[in-house]
C-alpha positions in Angstrom: 8.7 -57.3 15.1 7.5 -53.8 15.9 8.1 -50.7 13.8 9.1 -47.5 15.4 8.0 -44.4 13.5 9.9 -41.2 14.2 8.3 -38.0 13.0 10.2 -34.8 13.2 8.1 -31.6 13.0 9.6 -28.9 10.9 10.9 -26.0 12.9 9.4 -22.7 12.4 11.7 -19.8 11.5 9.5 -17.4 13.4 9.2 -17.5 17.1 5.8 -18.1 18.6 3.7 -15.2 19.9 5.2 -13.7 23.0 8.7 -12.8 21.9 10.6 -11.0 19.2 11.8 -13.3 16.4 15.1 -11.5 16.3 17.1 -9.5 18.7 17.6 -5.8 18.5 21.3 -6.2 17.5 20.7 -8.9 14.9 21.0 -6.7 11.8 23.1 -9.3 10.0 19.9 -11.4 9.5 18.7 -8.9 6.9 21.7 -7.3 5.3 19.7 -5.6 2.5 17.5 -3.7 4.9 20.4 -2.9 7.1 22.2 -1.3 4.2 19.0 0.4 3.1 18.5 1.9 6.6 22.2 2.9 6.8 22.0 4.8 3.5 18.6 6.4 3.9 16.9 5.9 7.3 14.0 8.3 6.7 12.9 6.5 3.5 13.3 3.1 5.2 11.1 4.1 8.1 8.5 5.4 5.8 8.6 2.1 3.8 8.1 0.0 6.9 5.2 2.2 8.1 3.6 2.0 4.7 3.8 -1.8 4.7 1.9 -1.9 7.9 -0.9 0.2 6.4 -0.2 3.4 8.2 0.5 6.8 6.7 4.0 6.6 5.1 4.8 10.1 6.3 4.2 9.2 10.0 7.9 8.6 10.8 8.8 12.1 9.7 7.2 13.3 12.9 10.0 11.6 14.8 12.3 14.6 14.3 9.9 17.0 16.1 10.7 16.1 19.7 13.1 14.3 21.9 10.8 11.2 22.1 10.1 9.8 18.6 6.3 9.3 18.5 6.1 7.3 15.3 8.8 4.9 16.5 7.1 4.5 19.8 3.7 3.9 18.2 5.0 1.4 15.6 6.9 -0.6 18.2 4.0 -0.7 20.6 1.7 -1.7 17.7 3.9 -4.6 16.7 4.2 -5.7 20.3 0.5 -5.6 20.8 -0.3 -7.4 17.5 2.0 -10.3 18.3 1.6 -10.4 22.1 5.2 -9.5 22.6 5.9 -8.5 26.2 7.3 -5.0 26.9 6.2 -1.6 28.0 5.9 1.9 26.7 9.1 2.7 28.7 11.1 0.1 26.9 9.7 1.3 23.5 10.6 4.8 24.5 14.2 3.7 25.4 14.7 1.8 22.2 13.2 4.7 20.2 15.5 7.2 21.8 18.7 5.3 22.2 18.6 2.7 19.4 16.4 4.4 16.8 17.7 2.7 13.6 18.1 -0.7 15.3 14.5 -0.5 16.6 13.1 0.2 13.1 15.2 -2.7 11.7 13.9 -5.0 14.3 10.3 -4.0 13.6 10.9 -4.6 9.8 12.4 -8.1 10.5 9.5 -9.0 12.7 6.9 -7.9 10.2 8.6 -9.8 7.4 9.0 -13.0 9.4 5.4 -12.9 10.8 4.0 -12.2 7.3 6.0 -15.1 5.9 4.8 -17.5 8.5 1.2 -16.5 8.1 1.4 -16.5 4.3 2.5 -20.1 4.4 -0.2 -21.1 6.9 -3.1 -19.0 5.6 -3.9 -16.7 2.7 -5.5 -14.0 4.9 -5.8 -10.6 3.2 -4.6 -9.0 6.5 -1.0 -10.1 5.8 -0.9 -9.4 2.0 0.3 -5.8 2.6 3.2 -7.1 4.8 4.4 -9.6 2.2 5.5 -6.8 0.0 8.2 -6.2 2.6 9.8 -9.5 1.9 13.0 -9.1 -0.1 11.7 -5.8 -1.4 14.2 -3.0 -1.4 14.2 0.3 -3.3 17.7 -0.4 -4.6 
Protein backbone atom coordinates (compact mmCIF):
# COMPACT_ATOMS: atom_id res chain seq x y z
CA UNK A 1 0.00 0.00 0.00
CA UNK A 2 1.46 3.34 -1.01
CA UNK A 3 0.84 6.61 0.71
CA UNK A 4 0.23 9.73 -1.22
CA UNK A 5 1.29 12.89 0.47
CA UNK A 6 -0.26 16.09 -0.70
CA UNK A 7 1.41 19.30 0.32
CA UNK A 8 -0.21 22.61 -0.32
CA UNK A 9 2.02 25.63 -0.20
CA UNK A 10 0.50 28.67 1.49
CA UNK A 11 -0.46 31.37 -0.93
CA UNK A 12 1.24 34.69 -0.59
CA UNK A 13 -0.97 37.73 -0.16
CA UNK A 14 1.60 39.82 -1.99
CA UNK A 15 2.33 39.39 -5.66
CA UNK A 16 5.84 38.46 -6.64
CA UNK A 17 8.23 41.06 -7.94
CA UNK A 18 7.26 42.33 -11.33
CA UNK A 19 3.71 43.50 -10.72
CA UNK A 20 1.63 45.67 -8.42
CA UNK A 21 -0.02 43.71 -5.60
CA UNK A 22 -3.25 45.68 -6.07
CA UNK A 23 -4.75 47.61 -8.93
CA UNK A 24 -5.09 51.35 -9.13
CA UNK A 25 -8.85 51.21 -8.48
CA UNK A 26 -8.76 48.75 -5.57
CA UNK A 27 -9.26 51.27 -2.76
CA UNK A 28 -11.71 48.92 -1.03
CA UNK A 29 -8.77 46.74 -0.01
CA UNK A 30 -7.71 49.38 2.53
CA UNK A 31 -10.77 51.35 3.55
CA UNK A 32 -8.98 53.11 6.42
CA UNK A 33 -6.38 54.67 4.16
CA UNK A 34 -9.01 55.44 1.56
CA UNK A 35 -11.04 57.43 4.09
CA UNK A 36 -7.87 59.07 5.41
CA UNK A 37 -6.84 60.16 1.90
CA UNK A 38 -10.36 61.34 1.15
CA UNK A 39 -10.45 63.51 4.28
CA UNK A 40 -6.93 64.90 4.14
CA UNK A 41 -4.90 63.94 1.08
CA UNK A 42 -1.90 66.23 1.78
CA UNK A 43 -1.33 64.70 5.22
CA UNK A 44 -1.80 61.19 3.80
CA UNK A 45 0.82 61.75 1.08
CA UNK A 46 3.25 63.17 3.64
CA UNK A 47 2.69 60.10 5.87
CA UNK A 48 3.41 57.69 2.99
CA UNK A 49 6.53 59.60 1.98
CA UNK A 50 7.76 59.66 5.56
CA UNK A 51 7.24 55.89 5.91
CA UNK A 52 9.55 55.33 2.94
CA UNK A 53 12.24 57.41 4.61
CA UNK A 54 12.00 60.49 2.42
CA UNK A 55 11.31 64.01 3.58
CA UNK A 56 7.65 64.14 4.71
CA UNK A 57 7.22 67.57 3.12
CA UNK A 58 8.16 66.31 -0.35
CA UNK A 59 4.55 65.85 -1.56
CA UNK A 60 3.84 69.50 -0.86
CA UNK A 61 5.87 70.24 -4.01
CA UNK A 62 3.16 68.56 -6.08
CA UNK A 63 1.05 71.72 -6.09
CA UNK A 64 3.80 73.75 -7.82
CA UNK A 65 3.39 72.60 -11.41
CA UNK A 66 1.11 70.69 -13.71
CA UNK A 67 3.20 67.50 -13.32
CA UNK A 68 3.39 66.38 -9.67
CA UNK A 69 7.11 65.74 -9.07
CA UNK A 70 6.78 63.96 -5.70
CA UNK A 71 4.09 61.61 -6.95
CA UNK A 72 6.16 60.85 -10.02
CA UNK A 73 9.29 60.21 -7.95
CA UNK A 74 7.54 58.04 -5.36
CA UNK A 75 5.80 55.90 -7.97
CA UNK A 76 9.03 55.45 -9.95
CA UNK A 77 10.91 54.61 -6.75
CA UNK A 78 8.41 51.92 -5.72
CA UNK A 79 8.38 50.49 -9.25
CA UNK A 80 12.18 50.30 -9.28
CA UNK A 81 12.44 48.88 -5.76
CA UNK A 82 10.06 45.99 -6.54
CA UNK A 83 10.91 45.53 -10.24
CA UNK A 84 7.42 46.53 -11.35
CA UNK A 85 7.20 47.25 -15.07
CA UNK A 86 6.16 50.70 -16.22
CA UNK A 87 7.57 53.93 -17.48
CA UNK A 88 7.97 57.54 -16.49
CA UNK A 89 5.13 58.30 -18.88
CA UNK A 90 2.72 55.97 -17.08
CA UNK A 91 3.84 57.41 -13.72
CA UNK A 92 3.21 60.90 -15.07
CA UNK A 93 -0.23 59.90 -16.38
CA UNK A 94 -1.25 58.34 -13.05
CA UNK A 95 0.15 61.30 -11.12
CA UNK A 96 -1.74 63.84 -13.22
CA UNK A 97 -5.02 62.03 -13.86
CA UNK A 98 -5.39 59.69 -10.88
CA UNK A 99 -3.42 61.49 -8.18
CA UNK A 100 -5.21 60.21 -5.04
CA UNK A 101 -5.59 56.69 -6.45
CA UNK A 102 -1.90 56.59 -7.30
CA UNK A 103 -0.89 57.51 -3.74
CA UNK A 104 -3.30 54.92 -2.33
CA UNK A 105 -1.81 52.25 -4.58
CA UNK A 106 1.70 53.20 -3.47
CA UNK A 107 0.63 52.98 0.18
CA UNK A 108 -0.99 49.55 -0.29
CA UNK A 109 2.08 48.28 -2.13
CA UNK A 110 4.44 49.43 0.63
CA UNK A 111 2.25 47.86 3.32
CA UNK A 112 1.94 44.53 1.56
CA UNK A 113 5.61 44.29 0.65
CA UNK A 114 6.64 45.27 4.19
CA UNK A 115 4.31 42.65 5.65
CA UNK A 116 5.65 39.91 3.39
CA UNK A 117 9.27 40.81 4.12
CA UNK A 118 8.63 41.17 7.85
CA UNK A 119 7.29 37.62 7.95
CA UNK A 120 10.22 36.23 5.97
CA UNK A 121 13.07 38.30 7.41
CA UNK A 122 13.72 40.83 10.11
CA UNK A 123 15.66 43.19 7.92
CA UNK A 124 16.00 46.71 9.29
CA UNK A 125 15.34 48.04 5.79
CA UNK A 126 11.65 47.27 6.16
CA UNK A 127 11.08 48.33 9.76
CA UNK A 128 10.19 51.87 8.77
CA UNK A 129 7.57 50.55 6.38
CA UNK A 130 5.88 48.34 8.97
CA UNK A 131 4.74 51.46 10.77
CA UNK A 132 2.37 51.96 7.84
CA UNK A 133 0.49 48.78 8.66
CA UNK A 134 -2.88 49.58 10.13
CA UNK A 135 -1.54 52.92 11.35
CA UNK A 136 -3.84 55.83 10.80
CA UNK A 137 -3.86 59.25 12.33
CA UNK A 138 -7.52 58.94 13.24
